[in-house]
Biopython code that builds the backbone (N, CA, C, O; Angstrom):
import numpy as np
from Bio.PDB.StructureBuilder import StructureBuilder

atoms = [
    (1, "UNK", "N", (141.277, 78.159, 59.731)),
    (1, "UNK", "CA", (141.068, 79.247, 60.969)),
    (1, "UNK", "C", (140.098, 79.566, 61.492)),
    (1, "UNK", "O", (139.147, 79.994, 60.838)),
    (2, "UNK", "N", (140.044, 79.355, 63.807)),
    (2, "UNK", "CA", (138.774, 79.431, 64.071)),
    (2, "UNK", "C", (138.023, 81.444, 64.973)),
    (2, "UNK", "O", (138.617, 82.521, 65.043)),
    (3, "UNK", "N", (136.744, 81.094, 65.401)),
    (3, "UNK", "CA", (136.614, 81.987, 65.931)),
    (3, "UNK", "C", (137.594, 82.567, 66.516)),
    (3, "UNK", "O", (138.580, 81.901, 66.833)),
    (4, "UNK", "N", (137.511, 84.166, 66.823)),
    (4, "UNK", "CA", (137.812, 85.379, 67.312)),
    (4, "UNK", "C", (139.872, 84.976, 66.838)),
    (4, "UNK", "O", (140.896, 85.174, 67.492)),
    (5, "UNK", "N", (139.585, 84.228, 65.106)),
    (5, "UNK", "CA", (141.369, 84.873, 64.429)),
    (5, "UNK", "C", (140.661, 85.699, 63.470)),
    (5, "UNK", "O", (140.044, 85.148, 62.559)),
    (6, "UNK", "N", (140.675, 86.485, 63.536)),
    (6, "UNK", "CA", (139.819, 87.485, 62.234)),
    (6, "UNK", "C", (140.756, 89.158, 62.619)),
    (6, "UNK", "O", (140.827, 89.859, 63.629)),
    (7, "UNK", "N", (141.317, 89.247, 61.297)),
    (7, "UNK", "CA", (142.269, 90.019, 61.604)),
    (7, "UNK", "C", (143.326, 89.852, 61.438)),
    (7, "UNK", "O", (144.081, 90.534, 60.744)),
    (8, "UNK", "N", (143.649, 88.590, 62.257)),
    (8, "UNK", "CA", (145.375, 88.356, 62.881)),
    (8, "UNK", "C", (146.225, 88.145, 60.886)),
    (8, "UNK", "O", (145.661, 88.104, 59.793)),
    (9, "UNK", "N", (147.679, 88.068, 61.255)),
    (9, "UNK", "CA", (148.298, 87.982, 59.915)),
    (9, "UNK", "C", (147.984, 86.829, 59.682)),
    (9, "UNK", "O", (147.333, 86.285, 60.573)),
    (10, "UNK", "N", (148.282, 86.057, 58.517)),
    (10, "UNK", "CA", (148.339, 85.176, 57.797)),
    (10, "UNK", "C", (150.370, 85.400, 56.229)),
    (10, "UNK", "O", (150.829, 85.940, 55.223)),
    (11, "UNK", "N", (150.665, 84.177, 57.677)),
    (11, "UNK", "CA", (152.328, 84.152, 57.465)),
    (11, "UNK", "C", (152.622, 83.032, 56.977)),
    (11, "UNK", "O", (152.144, 81.947, 57.308)),
    (12, "UNK", "N", (153.315, 83.215, 56.278)),
    (12, "UNK", "CA", (154.526, 82.470, 54.983)),
    (12, "UNK", "C", (155.465, 82.413, 55.778)),
    (12, "UNK", "O", (156.200, 83.361, 56.056)),
    (13, "UNK", "N", (155.599, 80.297, 56.626)),
    (13, "UNK", "CA", (156.303, 80.491, 57.151)),
    (13, "UNK", "C", (158.018, 80.415, 55.917)),
    (13, "UNK", "O", (157.437, 80.038, 54.900)),
    (14, "UNK", "N", (158.790, 80.475, 55.695)),
    (14, "UNK", "CA", (159.664, 80.521, 55.116)),
    (14, "UNK", "C", (160.876, 78.975, 55.276)),
    (14, "UNK", "O", (160.345, 77.898, 55.546)),
    (15, "UNK", "N", (162.576, 79.028, 55.072)),
    (15, "UNK", "CA", (162.801, 78.478, 55.322)),
    (15, "UNK", "C", (163.346, 78.510, 57.230)),
    (15, "UNK", "O", (163.432, 77.404, 57.764)),
    (16, "UNK", "N", (163.659, 79.726, 58.069)),
    (16, "UNK", "CA", (163.458, 80.190, 58.396)),
    (16, "UNK", "C", (162.978, 81.180, 59.483)),
    (16, "UNK", "O", (161.824, 80.799, 59.285)),
    (17, "UNK", "N", (162.759, 82.523, 60.886)),
    (17, "UNK", "CA", (162.342, 83.267, 61.000)),
    (17, "UNK", "C", (162.760, 84.379, 59.978)),
    (17, "UNK", "O", (161.952, 85.237, 59.622)),
    (18, "UNK", "N", (163.922, 84.339, 59.564)),
    (18, "UNK", "CA", (164.044, 86.142, 58.851)),
    (18, "UNK", "C", (163.218, 85.719, 57.539)),
    (18, "UNK", "O", (162.823, 86.597, 56.772)),
    (19, "UNK", "N", (163.014, 84.623, 57.341)),
    (19, "UNK", "CA", (162.218, 84.780, 55.441)),
    (19, "UNK", "C", (161.618, 84.193, 55.458)),
    (19, "UNK", "O", (161.548, 83.527, 54.424)),
    (20, "UNK", "N", (160.151, 83.679, 57.107)),
    (20, "UNK", "CA", (158.643, 84.738, 56.680)),
    (20, "UNK", "C", (158.514, 85.583, 56.594)),
    (20, "UNK", "O", (159.450, 86.324, 56.893)),
    (21, "UNK", "N", (156.961, 86.295, 56.007)),
    (21, "UNK", "CA", (156.305, 87.342, 55.054)),
    (21, "UNK", "C", (154.675, 87.225, 55.512)),
    (21, "UNK", "O", (153.830, 86.337, 55.395)),
    (22, "UNK", "N", (154.676, 88.478, 56.047)),
    (22, "UNK", "CA", (153.297, 88.206, 55.707)),
    (22, "UNK", "C", (152.747, 89.075, 55.203)),
    (22, "UNK", "O", (152.882, 90.279, 54.986)),
    (23, "UNK", "N", (151.319, 87.378, 54.846)),
    (23, "UNK", "CA", (150.818, 87.507, 52.725)),
    (23, "UNK", "C", (149.740, 88.295, 52.720)),
    (23, "UNK", "O", (149.318, 88.907, 51.739)),
    (24, "UNK", "N", (149.000, 88.291, 54.469)),
    (24, "UNK", "CA", (146.890, 88.990, 53.870)),
    (24, "UNK", "C", (146.817, 88.631, 55.334)),
    (24, "UNK", "O", (147.488, 88.201, 56.272)),
    (25, "UNK", "N", (145.435, 89.120, 54.936)),
    (25, "UNK", "CA", (144.868, 89.361, 56.869)),
    (25, "UNK", "C", (144.004, 88.358, 56.719)),
    (25, "UNK", "O", (143.340, 88.164, 55.700)),
    (26, "UNK", "N", (143.980, 87.625, 57.819)),
    (26, "UNK", "CA", (142.070, 87.214, 57.968)),
    (26, "UNK", "C", (140.677, 87.525, 58.675)),
    (26, "UNK", "O", (140.251, 87.681, 59.819)),
    (27, "UNK", "N", (140.278, 87.529, 57.581)),
    (27, "UNK", "CA", (138.693, 88.337, 57.018)),
    (27, "UNK", "C", (137.382, 87.039, 58.090)),
    (27, "UNK", "O", (136.331, 87.219, 58.705)),
    (28, "UNK", "N", (138.037, 86.130, 57.865)),
    (28, "UNK", "CA", (135.799, 85.754, 57.156)),
    (28, "UNK", "C", (136.242, 84.098, 57.509)),
    (28, "UNK", "O", (137.311, 83.508, 57.349)),
    (29, "UNK", "N", (134.874, 83.633, 58.077)),
    (29, "UNK", "CA", (134.982, 82.022, 58.570)),
    (29, "UNK", "C", (133.932, 81.674, 57.576)),
    (29, "UNK", "O", (133.505, 82.703, 57.050)),
    (30, "UNK", "N", (133.273, 80.427, 57.058)),
    (30, "UNK", "CA", (132.279, 79.683, 56.353)),
    (30, "UNK", "C", (131.837, 78.507, 56.960)),
    (30, "UNK", "O", (131.757, 77.490, 56.271)),
    (31, "UNK", "N", (131.624, 78.493, 57.804)),
    (31, "UNK", "CA", (130.990, 77.284, 58.600)),
    (31, "UNK", "C", (129.568, 76.400, 58.040)),
    (31, "UNK", "O", (128.559, 76.388, 58.746)),
    (32, "UNK", "N", (129.611, 75.657, 56.674)),
    (32, "UNK", "CA", (128.361, 75.202, 56.613)),
    (32, "UNK", "C", (127.815, 73.935, 57.880)),
    (32, "UNK", "O", (127.216, 72.920, 57.524)),
    (33, "UNK", "N", (128.069, 74.157, 59.000)),
    (33, "UNK", "CA", (127.361, 73.379, 59.938)),
    (33, "UNK", "C", (127.271, 74.838, 61.113)),
    (33, "UNK", "O", (126.407, 74.600, 61.957)),
    (34, "UNK", "N", (127.690, 75.701, 61.252)),
    (34, "UNK", "CA", (127.602, 75.558, 62.513)),
    (34, "UNK", "C", (126.015, 76.654, 62.776)),
    (34, "UNK", "O", (125.754, 76.077, 63.831)),
    (35, "UNK", "N", (125.582, 77.042, 62.729)),
    (35, "UNK", "CA", (123.241, 77.305, 61.981)),
    (35, "UNK", "C", (123.462, 76.030, 63.148)),
    (35, "UNK", "O", (124.035, 76.103, 64.235)),
    (36, "UNK", "N", (122.692, 74.673, 62.409)),
    (36, "UNK", "CA", (122.234, 74.023, 62.088)),
    (36, "UNK", "C", (123.245, 72.868, 63.737)),
    (36, "UNK", "O", (122.532, 71.885, 63.940)),
    (37, "UNK", "N", (124.168, 72.851, 64.454)),
    (37, "UNK", "CA", (125.017, 73.103, 65.328)),
    (37, "UNK", "C", (124.350, 74.277, 67.271)),
    (37, "UNK", "O", (124.080, 74.140, 68.464)),
    (38, "UNK", "N", (124.475, 75.371, 66.038)),
    (38, "UNK", "CA", (123.405, 76.125, 67.836)),
    (38, "UNK", "C", (122.692, 75.917, 68.319)),
    (38, "UNK", "O", (122.368, 75.805, 69.501)),
    (39, "UNK", "N", (121.915, 75.732, 66.485)),
    (39, "UNK", "CA", (120.299, 75.020, 67.182)),
    (39, "UNK", "C", (120.605, 73.652, 68.034)),
    (39, "UNK", "O", (120.217, 73.379, 69.170)),
    (40, "UNK", "N", (121.014, 73.262, 67.588)),
    (40, "UNK", "CA", (121.372, 71.813, 68.130)),
    (40, "UNK", "C", (121.856, 71.526, 69.782)),
    (40, "UNK", "O", (121.464, 70.729, 70.633)),
    (41, "UNK", "N", (122.984, 72.678, 69.766)),
    (41, "UNK", "CA", (123.464, 73.086, 70.756)),
    (41, "UNK", "C", (122.600, 73.807, 72.139)),
    (41, "UNK", "O", (122.962, 73.854, 73.314)),
    (42, "UNK", "N", (121.395, 74.306, 71.526)),
    (42, "UNK", "CA", (119.920, 75.833, 72.458)),
    (42, "UNK", "C", (120.007, 73.825, 72.681)),
    (42, "UNK", "O", (120.908, 73.329, 73.358)),
    (43, "UNK", "N", (119.002, 73.015, 72.036)),
    (43, "UNK", "CA", (118.209, 72.883, 71.750)),
    (43, "UNK", "C", (118.533, 71.504, 73.428)),
    (43, "UNK", "O", (117.641, 71.322, 74.257)),
    (44, "UNK", "N", (119.220, 71.145, 73.471)),
    (44, "UNK", "CA", (120.826, 69.686, 73.508)),
    (44, "UNK", "C", (119.965, 70.974, 75.653)),
    (44, "UNK", "O", (119.078, 70.443, 76.321)),
    (45, "UNK", "N", (120.470, 72.177, 76.019)),
    (45, "UNK", "CA", (120.474, 72.534, 76.736)),
    (45, "UNK", "C", (118.703, 73.197, 77.540)),
    (45, "UNK", "O", (118.671, 73.975, 78.493)),
    (46, "UNK", "N", (117.653, 72.722, 76.952)),
    (46, "UNK", "CA", (116.269, 72.688, 77.865)),
    (46, "UNK", "C", (115.658, 71.960, 77.437)),
    (46, "UNK", "O", (114.445, 72.163, 77.385)),
    (47, "UNK", "N", (116.449, 70.289, 76.728)),
    (47, "UNK", "CA", (116.221, 69.106, 77.556)),
    (47, "UNK", "C", (115.708, 68.625, 78.316)),
    (47, "UNK", "O", (116.568, 67.854, 78.741)),
    (48, "UNK", "N", (114.440, 68.399, 79.158)),
    (48, "UNK", "CA", (114.209, 68.499, 80.682)),
    (48, "UNK", "C", (114.501, 66.790, 80.682)),
    (48, "UNK", "O", (113.627, 66.400, 81.456)),
    (49, "UNK", "N", (115.284, 65.532, 80.214)),
    (49, "UNK", "CA", (115.398, 63.788, 79.907)),
    (49, "UNK", "C", (116.828, 64.194, 79.675)),
    (49, "UNK", "O", (117.322, 65.082, 78.980)),
    (50, "UNK", "N", (117.344, 63.278, 80.466)),
    (50, "UNK", "CA", (118.631, 63.058, 80.660)),
    (50, "UNK", "C", (118.598, 60.938, 80.377)),
    (50, "UNK", "O", (117.792, 60.117, 80.815)),
    (51, "UNK", "N", (119.757, 60.753, 79.550)),
    (51, "UNK", "CA", (120.263, 59.607, 79.260)),
    (51, "UNK", "C", (122.258, 59.933, 79.792)),
    (51, "UNK", "O", (123.130, 60.705, 79.394)),
    (52, "UNK", "N", (122.191, 58.977, 80.719)),
    (52, "UNK", "CA", (123.282, 58.009, 81.278)),
    (52, "UNK", "C", (123.595, 57.735, 80.748)),
    (52, "UNK", "O", (122.782, 57.824, 79.828)),
    (53, "UNK", "N", (125.122, 56.931, 80.133)),
    (53, "UNK", "CA", (125.887, 55.522, 79.741)),
    (53, "UNK", "C", (127.140, 55.290, 80.619)),
    (53, "UNK", "O", (127.896, 56.122, 81.121)),
    (54, "UNK", "N", (127.156, 54.084, 80.663)),
    (54, "UNK", "CA", (128.019, 54.370, 82.335)),
    (54, "UNK", "C", (128.724, 56.064, 82.804)),
    (54, "UNK", "O", (129.616, 56.893, 82.623)),
    (55, "UNK", "N", (127.337, 55.655, 83.606)),
    (55, "UNK", "CA", (127.786, 57.842, 84.721)),
    (55, "UNK", "C", (127.814, 59.178, 83.233)),
    (55, "UNK", "O", (127.936, 60.384, 83.448)),
    (56, "UNK", "N", (127.688, 58.635, 81.991)),
    (56, "UNK", "CA", (128.266, 59.901, 81.222)),
    (56, "UNK", "C", (127.017, 60.764, 80.913)),
    (56, "UNK", "O", (126.373, 59.963, 80.235)),
    (57, "UNK", "N", (126.378, 61.721, 80.969)),
    (57, "UNK", "CA", (125.296, 62.351, 79.843)),
    (57, "UNK", "C", (125.435, 62.330, 78.997)),
    (57, "UNK", "O", (126.565, 62.764, 78.770)),
    (58, "UNK", "N", (124.683, 61.910, 77.702)),
    (58, "UNK", "CA", (124.467, 62.117, 76.740)),
    (58, "UNK", "C", (123.932, 63.648, 76.716)),
    (58, "UNK", "O", (124.758, 64.307, 76.087)),
    (59, "UNK", "N", (123.348, 64.091, 76.961)),
    (59, "UNK", "CA", (123.020, 65.444, 76.833)),
    (59, "UNK", "C", (124.087, 66.656, 76.768)),
    (59, "UNK", "O", (124.018, 67.710, 76.136)),
    (60, "UNK", "N", (124.886, 66.268, 77.447)),
    (60, "UNK", "CA", (125.924, 67.150, 77.768)),
    (60, "UNK", "C", (127.482, 67.310, 76.323)),
    (60, "UNK", "O", (128.053, 68.314, 75.896)),
    (61, "UNK", "N", (127.661, 65.859, 75.995)),
    (61, "UNK", "CA", (127.888, 65.236, 75.100)),
    (61, "UNK", "C", (127.756, 65.367, 73.846)),
    (61, "UNK", "O", (128.483, 65.036, 72.909)),
    (62, "UNK", "N", (126.323, 66.107, 73.925)),
    (62, "UNK", "CA", (125.613, 65.959, 72.753)),
    (62, "UNK", "C", (125.969, 68.363, 72.185)),
    (62, "UNK", "O", (126.283, 69.276, 71.421)),
    (63, "UNK", "N", (125.496, 67.798, 73.518)),
    (63, "UNK", "CA", (125.757, 69.682, 73.410)),
    (63, "UNK", "C", (127.516, 70.844, 72.844)),
    (63, "UNK", "O", (127.702, 71.834, 72.137)),
    (64, "UNK", "N", (128.392, 69.923, 73.682)),
    (64, "UNK", "CA", (129.320, 68.868, 73.383)),
    (64, "UNK", "C", (130.627, 69.319, 71.947)),
    (64, "UNK", "O", (131.509, 70.107, 71.607)),
    (65, "UNK", "N", (129.878, 68.145, 71.580)),
    (65, "UNK", "CA", (130.108, 68.283, 70.084)),
    (65, "UNK", "C", (129.660, 68.822, 69.403)),
    (65, "UNK", "O", (130.249, 68.782, 68.322)),
    (66, "UNK", "N", (128.492, 69.617, 69.427)),
    (66, "UNK", "CA", (127.359, 70.885, 68.784)),
    (66, "UNK", "C", (127.693, 72.176, 69.377)),
    (66, "UNK", "O", (127.142, 73.277, 69.391)),
    (67, "UNK", "N", (128.737, 71.709, 69.846)),
    (67, "UNK", "CA", (129.547, 72.976, 70.033)),
    (67, "UNK", "C", (131.310, 73.990, 69.801)),
    (67, "UNK", "O", (131.770, 75.129, 69.723)),
    (68, "UNK", "N", (131.699, 72.509, 69.784)),
    (68, "UNK", "CA", (132.523, 72.526, 69.050)),
    (68, "UNK", "C", (133.201, 72.168, 67.492)),
    (68, "UNK", "O", (134.395, 72.118, 67.199)),
    (69, "UNK", "N", (132.019, 71.944, 66.620)),
    (69, "UNK", "CA", (130.700, 71.947, 65.641)),
    (69, "UNK", "C", (131.299, 73.258, 65.595)),
    (69, "UNK", "O", (132.480, 73.567, 65.440)),
    (70, "UNK", "N", (129.714, 74.367, 65.846)),
    (70, "UNK", "CA", (130.135, 75.113, 65.802)),
    (70, "UNK", "C", (129.947, 76.693, 65.955)),
    (70, "UNK", "O", (129.219, 77.615, 65.588)),
    (71, "UNK", "N", (131.593, 76.278, 67.094)),
    (71, "UNK", "CA", (133.006, 77.214, 67.011)),
    (71, "UNK", "C", (134.263, 76.861, 66.770)),
    (71, "UNK", "O", (135.209, 77.103, 67.520)),
    (72, "UNK", "N", (134.328, 76.133, 65.454)),
    (72, "UNK", "CA", (135.602, 75.593, 65.483)),
    (72, "UNK", "C", (135.632, 75.972, 63.271)),
    (72, "UNK", "O", (134.754, 75.934, 62.409)),
    (73, "UNK", "N", (136.371, 76.127, 63.261)),
    (73, "UNK", "CA", (136.075, 75.851, 61.532)),
    (73, "UNK", "C", (136.197, 74.618, 60.913)),
    (73, "UNK", "O", (137.015, 73.705, 61.027)),
    (74, "UNK", "N", (134.820, 74.852, 59.964)),
    (74, "UNK", "CA", (135.113, 73.226, 59.377)),
    (74, "UNK", "C", (135.234, 73.575, 57.595)),
    (74, "UNK", "O", (134.600, 72.791, 56.888)),
    (75, "UNK", "N", (135.795, 74.390, 57.073)),
    (75, "UNK", "CA", (134.889, 75.383, 55.483)),
    (75, "UNK", "C", (135.544, 75.735, 55.397)),
    (75, "UNK", "O", (136.716, 75.366, 55.340)),
    (76, "UNK", "N", (134.862, 76.990, 55.331)),
    (76, "UNK", "CA", (136.031, 78.257, 54.032)),
    (76, "UNK", "C", (136.711, 79.522, 55.111)),
    (76, "UNK", "O", (135.941, 80.447, 55.369)),
    (77, "UNK", "N", (138.044, 79.567, 55.699)),
    (77, "UNK", "CA", (138.178, 80.165, 56.211)),
    (77, "UNK", "C", (139.311, 81.256, 54.291)),
    (77, "UNK", "O", (139.554, 80.719, 53.210)),
    (78, "UNK", "N", (139.571, 82.389, 54.621)),
    (78, "UNK", "CA", (139.452, 84.033, 53.903)),
    (78, "UNK", "C", (140.576, 85.164, 53.940)),
    (78, "UNK", "O", (141.525, 84.575, 54.458)),
    (79, "UNK", "N", (140.955, 86.377, 53.690)),
    (79, "UNK", "CA", (141.791, 86.330, 54.213)),
    (79, "UNK", "C", (141.857, 87.570, 52.928)),
    (79, "UNK", "O", (141.384, 87.498, 51.794)),
    (80, "UNK", "N", (142.354, 88.303, 53.347)),
    (80, "UNK", "CA", (142.598, 89.987, 52.397)),
    (80, "UNK", "C", (143.920, 89.944, 52.015)),
    (80, "UNK", "O", (144.664, 89.606, 52.936)),
    (81, "UNK", "N", (144.378, 90.139, 51.126)),
    (81, "UNK", "CA", (146.412, 89.470, 50.322)),
    (81, "UNK", "C", (146.304, 91.551, 51.164)),
    (81, "UNK", "O", (145.482, 92.466, 51.127)),
    (82, "UNK", "N", (147.683, 91.320, 51.790)),
    (82, "UNK", "CA", (148.699, 92.306, 52.233)),
    (82, "UNK", "C", (148.389, 93.446, 50.902)),
    (82, "UNK", "O", (147.452, 94.233, 51.028)),
    (83, "UNK", "N", (149.374, 93.465, 49.453)),
    (83, "UNK", "CA", (149.180, 93.695, 48.719)),
    (83, "UNK", "C", (148.079, 94.618, 47.983)),
    (83, "UNK", "O", (147.967, 95.720, 47.446)),
    (84, "UNK", "N", (147.402, 93.561, 48.276)),
    (84, "UNK", "CA", (145.880, 94.349, 48.436)),
    (84, "UNK", "C", (145.344, 95.139, 49.853)),
    (84, "UNK", "O", (144.173, 95.059, 50.224)),
    (85, "UNK", "N", (146.091, 95.692, 50.375)),
    (85, "UNK", "CA", (145.704, 96.170, 51.168)),
    (85, "UNK", "C", (147.005, 97.708, 51.644)),
    (85, "UNK", "O", (146.631, 98.663, 52.325)),
    (86, "UNK", "N", (148.068, 97.608, 51.241)),
    (86, "UNK", "CA", (148.853, 97.621, 50.871)),
    (86, "UNK", "C", (148.803, 99.471, 49.751)),
    (86, "UNK", "O", (149.245, 100.595, 49.986)),
    (87, "UNK", "N", (148.485, 99.220, 49.272)),
    (87, "UNK", "CA", (147.411, 99.405, 47.940)),
    (87, "UNK", "C", (146.104, 100.491, 48.356)),
    (87, "UNK", "O", (145.457, 100.871, 47.379)),
    (88, "UNK", "N", (146.006, 100.608, 48.652)),
    (88, "UNK", "CA", (144.476, 101.415, 49.338)),
    (88, "UNK", "C", (145.195, 102.286, 50.891)),
    (88, "UNK", "O", (144.716, 103.289, 51.421)),
    (89, "UNK", "N", (146.237, 101.645, 51.263)),
    (89, "UNK", "CA", (146.621, 102.555, 52.495)),
    (89, "UNK", "C", (147.806, 103.327, 51.766)),
    (89, "UNK", "O", (148.801, 103.151, 52.470)),
    (90, "UNK", "N", (148.201, 104.267, 50.433)),
    (90, "UNK", "CA", (149.045, 104.698, 49.720)),
    (90, "UNK", "C", (148.848, 105.653, 49.412)),
    (90, "UNK", "O", (149.635, 106.235, 48.666)),
]
sb = StructureBuilder()
sb.init_structure("model")
sb.init_model(0)
sb.init_chain("A")
sb.init_seg("    ")
for serial, (resi, resn, name, xyz) in enumerate(atoms, 1):
    if name == "N":
        sb.init_residue(resn, " ", resi, " ")
    sb.init_atom(name, np.array(xyz, "f"), 0.0, 1.0, " ", f" {name:<3s}", serial, name[0])
structure = sb.get_structure()
C-alpha cells in the first residue's frame, strides 16, 4: 500500500468479478526507511555542489531515490476488518 490509499477497500479477488469481496479498509503504513529518506532528500535539496556523471546530476538522482523510498510502502501495511466495522455500525 502506498500513501494516499488509506481508507480504500481491501479486496479478496474471487475467480470472477462477482466473487470479489471487500474484506477490510486500508488504515496504516509503516515504512522503516521513510524518516531517513526524507532527511536525505532535504539534505540533497540544500547541497551547493553537484557531481555529474555522464551529464546526470548525482544530487538529482539521490533526491529522486530518497523521495521514492520515503513515499512508497517498503514496510508493513494494515487494515481494519470489514466485519469489525459492520459490528460497530449496527
